[in-house]
N, C-alpha and C positions, 0 to 999 in steps of 0.2 A: 836424645840424651835426656835423662830424668832431671827433674827439678832439684836444685840444692836445698838442703834443710838448714834452717836457721838454728843456731845454738840457742836453746831455750833459756838457759841461764843468763846469757848475754842479752837476750831480747827482753827479759824482765828487768835488767839493770840499766841499760842504756837506751836513750831516745835519740834518733838522728835529728839534727837541726841543720840550718844553712851553714853555720860556722863550724860544724864538727859533731860531737856527741856530747849529750847532756847526761850527767850522772848525779846520784844523791850522795850526800856526805856520809861518812861512816861514823860510828860512835853515837848513834841516836836511838838505839834499840832498848837498852836496859841499863840499869844502874845510873839513873838520871838524877837521883837526889843529891849526889856529891858534886854534880856539874853545875857551874854557875848559870844563871838565867841568860847571861850575855853569850856564853859559849853555846848553849842550846839553841838560842835564836840565830846565831851565825851558822850553825849547822843545818838550819832549815833551808838556806838558799842553795839552789842547784849549782853545780860546778861543771866546768868543762873537763873532758877527758884529756889526759896529758897527750901532747902531740906524738910522743914515742909509742903510745898505745893505740892510736887511731887505726894503724894498719892492721893490727890484730882484730879490732872491733869490726872493720869493714869485712874481713875474711869471715867472721863468725855470723854477720848479718848481711847476707848477700843482696837481699831485696828491700832493705830499709832505705 
């Protein structure tokens, strides 16, 4: 049986950790001048993928 391919979009967005999947926060790419320093600083921190999305992420990343 051939190897399964990873979804390349998901591979660039999520990182597998012991507790689930790590993801970056959204709204950090552009139009940063109107966002407060506090808001931008809090968006820097990595977040966990929501438990309801973990099953889909595992399917997209079979070897992570």
